C-alpha positions, 0 to 999 in steps of 0.5 A: 758112811763116816768114811765117805764124809771123811774122804770128801772133807779131807779133800776140801781142806786140802784145797783150802775151801770152807763150807761157804766156799763149797756152797757157792760152787755147788749151790748146795746149802751148807747144812747138807754139805755138813751132813754129808761130812758127818755121815748124817743123811737123815737131814736130806729131803730125800735119799736120791738128793743125797746121792746127787749132793755127794756127786756135786761135792766130789766134783767140786773138790776134784774127786771122781764122783762115779768111782766114789759112788760106786765104791759106797753104793751100798750106803744108798741101797738100803735107805732107798727101800725105806724111802720108797716105803715112806712115799707109798703109805697113802696110795690105797687111800687115794685109790679109794677116793678115786673109786668113790668119785667114779661111783658118784659120777655113775649115779649122776649119768643115769638120770642125765641119760633119762632126761636126754631120752625124754627130750628126744622123744618129745622132739620126735613127736613135735616134729611128726605133728608139725610135718602132718600139719604142713603136709609131706614135702614134694619129691625132688626132680629126678630129671634135673638131678640126672642132668646135673650128674651128667654135666658134672662128670669127673675130670680124670686128668686132675682127679686126686684119689683118697689113697693119694691124700693118705700117701701125702700124710706125714708120719709121726712118732707114736708111743704106748704104755706096755707096763706100769708099776709104782717104780717103773713105767715102760713105753713102746715107741714107734719112731717116724725115722730110724731114731727119735729125740727125747727131751728131759726138762725141769719145769719144777724146782729140781730133780736128780736124774740118771740116764742110759741111752742104748745101754750106755750110762750117759748122764747123771746130775741134779737138774734144777728149774729151767734146765733141759737135756736132749738125747738122740736115741736109736733103740732104747733109753732109761731115765731114773728120776728122783722127783718125777713131779718136777720133771717133763719128758717129751718124745719127738715133741710129744709129752708123755703122761706126767708122773705125780709120784714124789719118789724115784721112778724109772721111765723106759722107752724102747723101739 
């Protein structure tokens, strides 16, 4: 890890840049830049951010970030598993709380349904007694009804069938979940046309993302609040998010369910 930090530090010094200069360019705090040079990633808010910070640092000092990250990818893999274990300490407790709430709601539903049944029964008795007191209503005049029906024969020239209305409906893109785990959610997409548009935006603070479109690596960056990126997809797209709660994904204008897990999650969409 120190070898990676030394490479970046030497490149910075050759350009005559200070950590403060680098902070102004990358918008990364100097304590994180110093930690990268010292090989101490423990001070990072999350390991996925460390990878994004290293990429931004390398770009600022003129080093190919993808070649550097590929060479030292092993530094991030082992720690990534530890990071995921720390993030998933509490799911069992949260699931138990959700189950308790469901049980409480189920207990409340039974008496509520009982009250509705009693009210309907009482209303039925009231209505029946009221009708008996008033007497039965006279039957409608069938002669008049038949005349009205004859006079209002349909005009075939301007008639529009239900199939015509259906054919005029606009087809829209749909999607559905086909697989879901703690680290990956897969969607089946049925687009309105030959391709579909995916918008990735950051309504929160920041999120490091890595995107592959139709099998090709397309985008890797630390996106910050207010940023939006649009991808035209023919078949499939994979989006790895370091902090999903701060990100939003829409497919042809329709937002997929928000992910609240503050750990790396991959979203896959495929025709």
